N, C-alpha and C positions, 0 to 999 in steps of 0.2 A: 395677225400680221405684225402689229406694233410690237407685241411681246417677243416674237421671233427675232425681229430687228434689234431690239434692246438687248436680247440675250446674246446675239452675235456681237454687237458692239461692246458689251461688257467683257465677253470672252476675249475679244480682240485686244482690248486695253490690258487685261490681266496677262495675256500672252506676251505682249511687247514689253511691259514693265517687269514681268516675271523673269524674262530672259535677259535682263540687263544687270549690270553690276555697278555698284558705286564703291570705289576703293580709296582708302586713305591707309596705306599699309603701315602698320606699326610692328616692326619686327627687327631683329638683329640677325645679320647674315654673316657667318664666318666664312672666309675664303673669298673667291673671286666673285665680283658682282657682275650682273648682266651688262653687255656692252652699252645699252642705253643708259643704265644707271651710272656707269663710269663716265660716259660722255657728259651727262647732266652734272655730275659732281665736279669734273675738271673745269667745265665752262663756268661754274659758279666761283671756283677758287681762282681762276684766271681773272674773272671780272673783279673780284675782291682785291687782288694784288695789283691791279692796273694802276692804282694811285701811288704805289711805292716806287721810288727811283732807286733801283739797286746799284746804280753806278757809284753811289756813295760808299760802297764796300770795295771798290777797286783798290787793289794792293793792300788790302786789310786781312788780318787773321780773325775769323768770325766763328763763334759757337752758336748753334741754333738749338733752343730749348722750346719744346712744345708740350702743353698740357691742356686737358679739357675733360668734359663730362664723360665722353665715351673714348674708349681706346681704339675703336675701329679704324679711324683714319689718321691718327696721330703720326704714325711712321711715314705715311705718304706725304702729309703736310710738311714734315721736317725735311724730307728728301726734296720735295718741291722747292722749298725756300733755299736749301743748300745749293741746289742746282742753279737757282737764279743768281746767287752770290757768286758761284764759280763763273757762270757765263758773263757776269759783270767784271771779272777780273780779281775777285776776292778768293780767299782760301778758307775752306771749312776745316777747323781744328778742334782739339779737346779744349775744355774750359781753362786749364792751367796755361795754355799757350796762346789764348785768344786776346785780342785787343778790344774786341767789341762783342756784345752779346745781343742776339735777337731772341726775344722771349715772346712766345705766342700763347695766348690764353684762348683756346677755341670755345666759343659759346654754343654754336650750332655747326654741324657738319653732317650732311646726310641728304636723303631724298625722300619724297612722298610720291605715291602714285594717286593721281586725282582724276576725276572725270566719271563718265558713264559710257557703257558699251551697249549700244542698241543694235546688234548685228552689224549692219553696214554704217550706221550713223554713230560712229564712235567719237567721244570727246576725251578719251583717255590721254593723259599726258603724264610725264615723269618730270617732277619739279626738284631741281637741285638747289641747295641753299648752303652758304657758308658765311659764318659771322665769327670774327675774332678781333682781339685787341693785340696789336704788335707793339712792342716796346724795344727801342734800340738804346743800349746802355754802353757807355765808355767804361770798360772794366778797370782801367788804370785810376781814374778818378771817381768812379761810381756815379757819375753824372748821367742824367737822362738826356740823350741826344734828341730823340723824337718818339712820338707815339702816333699810331695809326688806328683808326676804327675801321676795320675791313668788313665789307659786306658785298656779297654777290649772290644772284640767283640766275637760274636758267629753267626754261620750259622747253621740253622736247615732246613732240607728239609721238605717241606709241604707234 
């Protein structure tokens, strides 16, 4: 009887753990990300830029330059910053017509899928992270106006 009970117990444990997954996705996806990945990314970006007062760019001609380890999100980040400048009353222009340069060096921009999926008891979440250094430079004098260490994260339950 004890052996039968132990066998069923061991089989149950292997069944539950064997039907679970642990994810830390390491991949590059070209094209459109899943909705939950987009949401995690934008929440992290918005949290990171919350410390920047874009009103300083009102009535200014600004060029935005973005560089980073991965090309995946550089275009999006550039458009995001240009949009914030426009919303604050500034104008996005080519470098030869700009008064001010916003330079971003992206260190981290992406998502990880973390957690475990045990049928009903899922702990899977998508974690978005964004880390960058933003420098604001007066192009007429070459002087550094300000520097920001940007960091934002988000966790969204799958």
